[in-house]
Each structure stands twice: as C-alpha cells, then as structure tokens.
LUMVO-740784 format. One record per residue (C-alpha): residue in three letters; x, y, z. Coordinates in pm, whole numbers, plus 50000, padded with zeros to 5 digits. Layout:
ALA_X_Y_Z .
...
***
This chain:
MET_52881_39429_43250 .
LYS_52643_39340_43519 .
ARG_52491_39060_43323 .
PHE_52842_38933_43272 .
ALA_52921_38933_43652 .
VAL_52604_38753_43719 .
THR_52695_38479_43466 .
VAL_53038_38432_43606 .
GLU_52894_38405_43948 .
LYS_52652_38132_43849 .
PHE_52926_37954_43658 .
VAL_53145_37947_43971 .
VAL_52852_37821_44178 .
LEU_52791_37557_43914 .
LEU_53154_37447_43928 .
LEU_53137_37407_44296 .
ALA_52828_37209_44271 .
LEU_52979_36970_44023 .
ALA_53289_36934_44248 .
LEU_53066_36851_44534 .
GLY_52844_36598_44343 .
GLY_52537_36799_44404 .
THR_52373_37136_44378 .
ALA_52473_37453_44562 .
PHE_52107_37519_44635 .
ALA_51827_37326_44814 .
GLN_51689_37057_44575 .
THR_51355_37079_44752 .
ALA_51160_37405_44702 .
PRO_51034_37575_45022 .
ASN_50659_37598_45076 .
THR_50629_37872_45313 .
LYS_50712_38214_45165 .
SER_50609_38466_45423 .
LEU_50494_38527_45774 .
GLY_50310_38842_45753 .
GLU_50444_39104_45976 .
PRO_50584_38956_46298 .
LYS_50721_39196_46564 .
THR_50837_38966_46850 .
ALA_51076_38676_46806 .
LEU_51225_38406_47025 .
TYR_51560_38271_46889 .
VAL_51639_37927_47017 .
GLY_51976_37770_46935 .
ASN_52338_37763_47035 .
SER_52666_37951_46998 .
PHE_52606_38024_46636 .
PHE_52324_38263_46743 .
TYR_52524_38411_47034 .
TYR_52859_38492_46889 .
ASN_52953_38844_46825 .
ASN_52714_38979_47105 .
GLY_52438_38792_46954 .
MET_52278_38773_46606 .
PRO_51927_38851_46729 .
GLY_52051_39184_46861 .
MET_52191_39273_46515 .
VAL_51843_39189_46377 .
GLY_51696_39427_46629 .
ARG_51924_39704_46544 .
MET_51865_39647_46162 .
LEU_51490_39673_46234 .
SER_51516_39985_46441 .
ALA_51695_40152_46148 .
VAL_51399_40077_45907 .
VAL_51082_40059_46109 .
ASP_50873_40375_46199 .
PRO_51018_40524_46514 .
GLN_50671_40529_46660 .
SER_50646_40155_46632 .
ARG_50995_40053_46742 .
GLY_50868_39972_47090 .
GLN_50660_39691_46947 .
TYR_50955_39499_46823 .
ARG_51128_39253_47050 .
THR_51397_38987_47011 .
THR_51483_38737_47286 .
MET_51753_38475_47264 .
ALA_51767_38138_47450 .
THR_52082_37954_47359 .
ILE_52300_37674_47498 .
GLY_52653_37633_47361 .
GLY_52666_37320_47142 .
SER_52313_37243_47179 .
GLY_52068_37074_46947 .
LEU_51688_37141_46953 .
ASP_51658_36841_47183 .
TRP_51839_37011_47461 .
HIS_51586_37297_47488 .
ASP_51264_37280_47679 .
LEU_51076_37508_47436 .
GLU_50730_37487_47621 .
SER_50887_37619_47933 .
PHE_50975_37952_47740 .
LEU_50626_37989_47601 .
LYS_50367_37871_47847 .
PRO_50182_38123_48062 .
GLY_50377_38228_48370 .
SER_50719_38151_48218 .
ARG_50814_38512_48278 .
VAL_51043_38492_47954 .
ALA_51041_38833_47803 .
SER_50829_38970_48090 .
TYR_51059_39284_48103 .
SER_51324_39438_47893 .
PHE_51548_39751_47882 .
THR_51529_40042_47658 .
ALA_51846_40217_47503 .
ASP_51867_40459_47793 .
ASN_51865_40157_48054 .
LYS_51503_40202_48167 .
VAL_51323_39882_48253 .
VAL_50997_39812_48060 .
PHE_50752_39555_48186 .
ASN_50598_39390_47892 .
LYS_50241_39293_47861 .
PHE_50121_39071_47577 .
GLU_49857_38817_47467 .
ARG_50115_38569_47349 .
PRO_50492_38604_47425 .
PHE_50604_38578_47068 .
ASP_50494_38594_46714 .
VAL_50772_38374_46574 .
VAL_51016_38109_46724 .
VAL_51346_38087_46516 .
MET_51506_37758_46584 .
MET_51844_37632_46487 .
ASP_51974_37278_46553 .
CYS_52339_37198_46620 .
SER_52568_37263_46315 .
GLN_52584_36891_46213 .
CYS_52266_36745_46368 .
PRO_52041_36773_46066 .
ILE_52283_36586_45855 .
HIS_52460_36356_46110 .
PRO_52358_35983_46059 .
GLN_52296_35937_46427 .
LEU_52123_36272_46491 .
LYS_51930_36339_46175 .
ASP_51612_36166_46293 .
THR_51633_36345_46619 .
PHE_51648_36677_46436 .
HIS_51334_36598_46247 .
GLU_51157_36454_46552 .
PHE_51220_36785_46748 .
ALA_51148_37010_46446 .
ARG_50799_36848_46454 .
LYS_50763_36859_46834 .
ASP_50889_37216_46867 .
SER_50693_37343_46563 .
GLN_50356_37202_46750 .
ILE_50462_37373_47073 .
ALA_50525_37716_46899 .
VAL_50185_37686_46721 .
LYS_50020_37582_47059 .
TYR_50117_37916_47211 .
GLY_50036_38127_46914 .
ALA_50376_38157_46754 .
LYS_50476_38065_46392 .
PRO_50776_37819_46357 .
VAL_51087_37925_46175 .
PHE_51400_37715_46101 .
PHE_51731_37892_46057 .
MET_51936_37707_45813 .
SER_52297_37729_45944 .
TRP_52614_37720_45714 .
ALA_52878_37482_45613 .
TYR_53208_37450_45807 .
ALA_53469_37659_45616 .
ASP_53660_37337_45533 .
LYS_53352_37130_45439 .
PRO_53156_37312_45184 .
GLU_52959_37000_45093 .
MET_52758_37066_45401 .
THR_52588_37356_45241 .
GLN_52358_37159_45008 .
GLN_52303_36890_45269 .
LEU_52191_37124_45541 .
ALA_51971_37321_45291 .
GLU_51799_37006_45185 .
GLN_51722_36885_45541 .
TYR_51606_37226_45670 .
THR_51381_37268_45368 .
ILE_51226_36933_45410 .
ALA_51163_37017_45788 .
GLY_51023_37342_45700 .
ASN_50774_37195_45455 .
ALA_50680_36919_45683 .
ASN_50590_37166_45972 .
LYS_50462_37463_45755 .
ALA_50749_37664_45879 .
LEU_50951_37935_45711 .
VAL_51321_37850_45656 .
VAL_51591_38129_45680 .
PRO_51852_38034_45409 .
ALA_52155_38168_45583 .
GLY_52373_37865_45490 .
LEU_52290_37950_45111 .
ALA_52374_38315_45177 .
PHE_52718_38204_45308 .
ALA_52781_37993_44985 .
LYS_52679_38280_44770 .
ALA_52896_38536_44947 .
ILE_53201_38318_44914 .
ALA_53132_38255_44549 .
ARG_53099_38635_44488 .
ASP_53408_38733_44697 .
PRO_53607_38464_44886 .
LYS_53823_38748_45042 .
ILE_53552_38840_45266 .
ASN_53603_38610_45578 .
LEU_53277_38477_45735 .
TYR_53426_38242_45984 .
ASP_53597_38251_46315 .
PRO_53943_38089_46316 .
ASP_53783_37756_46415 .
LYS_53627_37741_46075 .
ARG_53284_37693_46225 .
HIS_53165_37987_46429 .
PRO_53075_38308_46238 .
SER_53300_38617_46222 .
LEU_53137_38951_46276 .
ALA_53071_38954_45903 .
GLY_52926_38611_45927 .
SER_52681_38713_46210 .
TYR_52598_39020_46025 .
LEU_52515_38817_45704 .
GLY_52292_38582_45905 .
ALA_52110_38875_46055 .
ALA_52057_39046_45723 .
THR_51910_38717_45584 .
ILE_51674_38711_45891 .
LEU_51565_39060_45826 .
ALA_51487_38981_45461 .
ALA_51312_38636_45516 .
VAL_51120_38664_45858 .
TYR_51044_39031_45855 .
ASN_51013_39076_45472 .
LYS_51229_39389_45492 .
SER_51510_39451_45245 .
PRO_51861_39473_45420 .
VAL_52000_39669_45128 .
GLY_52088_40013_45236 .
ASN_52020_39959_45593 .
SER_52223_40209_45816 .
TYR_52321_39973_46085 .
THR_52662_39811_45983 .
ALA_52767_39639_46317 .
GLY_53099_39817_46296 .
LEU_53178_39664_45957 .
ASP_53308_39903_45680 .
ALA_53044_40034_45454 .
ALA_53143_39831_45154 .
THR_53148_39513_45339 .
ALA_52813_39567_45494 .
ALA_52664_39675_45163 .
PHE_52810_39359_45001 .
LEU_52650_39131_45270 .
GLN_52317_39315_45260 .
GLN_52296_39257_44891 .
VAL_52394_38887_44923 .
ALA_52137_38827_45192 .
ALA_51855_39009_44974 .
ASP_51942_38801_44659 .
THR_51970_38468_44849 .
VAL_51623_38502_45018 .
LYS_51469_38624_44678 .
GLU_51608_38316_44503 .
TYR_51534_38067_44765 .
LEU_51188_38157_44838 .
GLY_51118_38229_44486 .
LEU_51001_38587_44536 .
***
C-alpha cells in the first residue's frame, strides 16, 4: 500500500510537470550537500521570512526540541529582513563586520539578557531574494550578481553562504521549477548550500492539496507554510530530521507530522542523500 501511494504521488508530480512544460524538480543537481554542524545563523531576506512571527524563530524552537539541553545556549538565530526586498537591498557587510553589534546580545526564555561573545558572528548566512527576482527578466542578473557578492562577504567573515529557495505563488505553479533551477545554479556557482523550500511546497501540494500553505494573497506563507519552510531548513542546514519534532507551532499534530515528513523527503531527494 505504501509503495502504491508513493507511485501515485510521483505520477501526480509527473502530470504537473508535463502540464507546466518542465520538471517539478531542479534540473541542475546541487553540489553542496552539508555544512557540518552550524550553530549560529543570520537570515537575510524579506517578509517571506518574517511572516507568522518569523520562520527563523520556528527553526530555533525546533532545534531546542532536539539538541542536548546543555548545548541549547550555543544555538542562535538572527533575522534581518526588509519587506519586499531583494538581496541587493541589504548591506550584508554591515551585519558581519567587527563592531557591527548585530547579535551582540539576546534574551533567554525567562527574559534575561545575555551578552554574546564570539570569534565570528555567524556560522551560516541564509539568504533569500525577492519572490520573483531570480526568474524576473529584469532582475535575474542582479540576483546572480548579489548572490556572488554576498557569498564572498559571508566567507570573508567566516560564515558559510546558504540560499533559501522560495516557493511558487499559489496561482503560478510554474514558478517552482524556474526558481529551483536558478537557486541551484547560484548555489553551485558560489559553493553554497540550497534549502529546497520551494520544492517542499510543491511536494506537499502534490501529496495533500487540502493543506493550505498560503496566506490569502497567494504569495506569503500561512502558518503551515512557514512551518514547512522551517522544517526544511532544519533538515538541510542543520542535518537534523524534523520527523517527530515536538514543536508544532500551534498546528494540529497530524498536519505538523505531515509537513515534517514532506520536508525530510524533499531534502533527501534534492540533496541526493
């Protein structure tokens, strides 16, 4: 029965791909498969990150649920977002250079301030361009230009670059393959890991279209969409399975479990693990 279900899913994805005139997955295979064991991350992007009280915060809570309690204090997520922004709107170097004070302090769960001391501010920088920029005819070149520049800046300050592959609009599913291809090309060109969130959205919809991943504007993520993005980050960036994670962001247990499995499966397939 399980084999039959998987076959049906692949058949549905194939039909979608044929209807869109392409594949449902990135045609170019990613080169970077793992980042080791990062603990601190800076998320640079736009409202797709900060909707629903912040996808990075969800990642942090999922990490807290699976890491050794004694090491939780070593994990830190920081978000720098501008609504509607592309990568070219952000001055990444200002976030990373010595004296910037970004992430110099944070607050514990019981509201105590902690002054952070570190050799480098972040282990990884997770970057997302505007939702159309990587495939827009007038902005595509800018995406690749700043993917290169920002990757170089991240490496300069001791961080590994990561690209967050965003999802298609609900009413433009053809964007899935287009975004996947451009993000994968950028990842390979800059030795960066790519988080296949857009492919996870497509897989979730193929498996169960009743679960709504979108805000009413058909672009921004619903709570379930943000959670799926966070679970995909957990699997790809931190190499920790989201399956069975106790943090559900307020979703019902069945929905959370479904999204956790989709994220795990998508990362495994995309990275070829």
